[in-house]
N, C-alpha and C positions, 0 to 999 in steps of 0.2 A: 336400847336394849334388844337382845334378840328373844327368840320364843323361849329359850330356857329361862332366861332372867323373868320374861313375863308371867311365866307360870311359877316360878320360884317364889315370887313377891304375892301372890293370892294367899291370903290369910285367913284360915280358918275361924269360923266364928263359933261361940259357946253352944249353939242350938245343934251343930253337927250338920246343917244342911246349908249352910252359906258361906261365902267366901267374899271378900275384900282384895280388890286390885287396883289396878291401872292400866287404861290403853294408852301407851306412850306416843308422841307425835309421829316417830318413826313407822308406826304401824297403820297411819291414816291413808284413807283411800277418799280424798276429798274432805268433808268435814265428819267422816264416819271411821270406824275402824274396817280396816280390809275383812271380808265375810269370813276368808278360812280361819284368821287369827281369833275372831269373836266366838266361831264355831268350835276352834280347837279348845279356847278357855272353857266353854261350857262341859265339852266332852272330859276335859280334865277332872273338872269337878264332879260330874256326874260318875265317873269311875272311881272317885274316891267317897263317894256317897253311900255306897253300898259294900258288902263283903262279898268278896268269892264270885264276881260278876263273871260270866261267860263271855267269849269274844264279843264285840260290836258286829252287828249284823246289817243294821240300817240307822239311817239319821234323816229327820225330818226337820227342816230349818226355815223358819219366817223371819224375813228380816224386816223387823215392825218399824223402827226409828233408828235415829243418830246414836251412836256410841263412841265416846271421846272422855279422854281423863278418868278420874274414878269412876270405879263400877262395882255393883254388887253383883254376885251371882248366887241364886237360890235353886235347890234341886228338891224334886219330891219324885218319891217312889208312885208310879202310876198302878202297877200290878207286878208280881213276881208268882210265876207258877214254876212247873216243873222243869220246864226248858227255856223259858224265857221272862226276861226281865224289863220292864218297860221304865225308864226315868225320863222325867220332864227337867230340864235346866233353862231358865231365864237369866238373862244380862240385863240390867238398868244402869243407866247414869244420871246425871241431873236431869237429864230431857226426859226422862221417864224410861220405859220399857223398850228396848231396842233388839232384843233377839230372844226367841222362843224356840227351844229345840224339844223333839222327843227322840229319845236315843233306845233303840232295842238290841239287847244283848241276847244271844241266844247261842247254846251248845250246839253241836252236830248229833243228827239224829239219822236211825236206820233208816234207808230208803233204797227200794228198787231202781229208782232213778238214777242214771249218771250220766250228764250229757253236758257238752260245752260247746258253744259256736262263736267264739271270742277271738276272732284274727287280729293281730296287731296291724296297723298300719305302717306302711312301707317307710320307716323313717328311722334311720339307724342310730343308736345311742351317739352323743357326742363326742369326738375322738380329739387327738391332740391337735390335728389340724384344723380344727373347726374354732371360729371365733363365737365365744359366747358374749351375752350382754347382761346388764342389770336392770334393764327395764328403764320406763321413762324417768327422768329425774325429779320430774315435778309431781311424780305420782308416788309419796314417800315409802309404801310398803314393798313396792317393787325392788327396792336397794337391799332388801334381805335375802333375795333370791337370785340365782343365776339361770338365764334362759338360753335355749336356742328354738328358733321359729321355722315354720314351713306354712307359708299362706298361700303359696300358688305352685300350679304344676297340674300337669292333666289330668292326674289322679283325683284331685281335689275338688269338691262341689263349690259352689259359688259362694256359700255362707259356712264353710269348713275351716278349721284353725287346728294346727298341730303344734305342739309346744313340749320341749324336753325342759324339765324344771327341777332344781335342787336346792333346799335351804344352805345358806353358807355356813350356818352354825347348828348342826343337827345332832351331835353327841350328847347322850343322856336323855333324849326324847323318846315317849313312848311311840312305838311304831303306828299305832291306830292313831294318836293325836298328829304324828307329821303327816299322815296320809290326808287327815282333814285340812290341814293348815296349806298342804300342797294342793289338793284338789280343785279350788276355786281361784287357781292362778291366772286362768285363761280371760281376756276381756270377751264380752258378749260377741259371741260368731256373728251375729247380724252386723257388726260394726265392719265386716269385710265387704259388705256391699255397699254400704255408705263410702268407702275409703278414707273416712277421716274419723276423729274423735268427737264424740259430742257427749253431752250429760247423760248420765243412765242410772239406774238402779235395781239391784236384784231383789226379787221379792219373796220367791222361795226356791227351796233347793232340797231336792231328794237325792241321797246318797245310798246305795246298798253295796256292801262290802263282800267280795268274792271269795272268801278264804278267811281262815281264822288269825292268820298273822301275816299281815304285810311285808314284804322284804323286797330289797331291789340291790342293785352294787353301783358304789360310788354315790348314792345318794338319789342319783336320777330317777326320774318319773316322766312317762310320755303320757301328756294330757291331749284329748282329742275334744272338740267342741262342734256341732254342727246345727244351727239353726234352720227348722224345716217350716218354721213359720214366722212371720215379722209383718205385721200390718196394724195401723193406727196407734203404734207407739208400743204394740205389747209383741214380744218376741218368746217363742219357747225353743229351747234347744236340748238337745239331746248330747250327753258327754261321756268319756270313757278315762279310766286311767290303766296304764300298763306298767309293768315293771322293766327294769333293762334287759330280762331275759325274754320279752316277748309275753309274758303271761298278763291277762288281764285281771286286776285287783280290785277293781269297782266300777259300777254303772252310775250314771247321774242322769238327772233330768232338772232344770233350772227354768224359771219365769223371769224375765226380765223387760223393765219398761225402758225404752231409748227416746230421749226427747229430742229428736232431730230426724 
């Protein structure tokens, strides 16, 4: 099942605020769903739980427990004001609550401030001469994407990672849902220091959208992650997403536990 199939399989329940669906095995990351997928499912349902929502502005995600197999998504409007709407979405499986999200939808407002300082990393979009890859065959969800990495170079910090990413099948997917599904595709940047894969788990993820409608060319998005702290198994990393034209479309921060 690709992302569109997973979203299409979500069945709305009679209460109008919950859906039932499934996390297929080909979207797993170890024993749980890839975080970008579970967050995209939550956003998809949140956007359908209320009418005439403004664009997504921010997402606060907590990865509470494992999610696999049949799942239930429940949504709740926390507040809706003149400019912004706050909607909570929870995803549960047989193991219990696995994901809790708070999504903030907000329209543009008049402001005297117009400032941007978001230079793109010097890493050109993949071209015909570049060899891309599908990820680790032992990490199921990575087969849903195409990648091109840069992990080394004089301009990179010790725990910095760059990755061009695109979904294999992206037609018919809402641009915001696609962006959320893409934005979590980098492994923890602290693994660059270790130089090997070890067990790890994301705890929280904060994502701010920098514009009303993210768009790119040929499906390619540039992801950047930099761990500025990693000690006693806890790592904090700052992240960003740029489109193929070098425009920054999202800023992120994530807390990760690394068992190694």
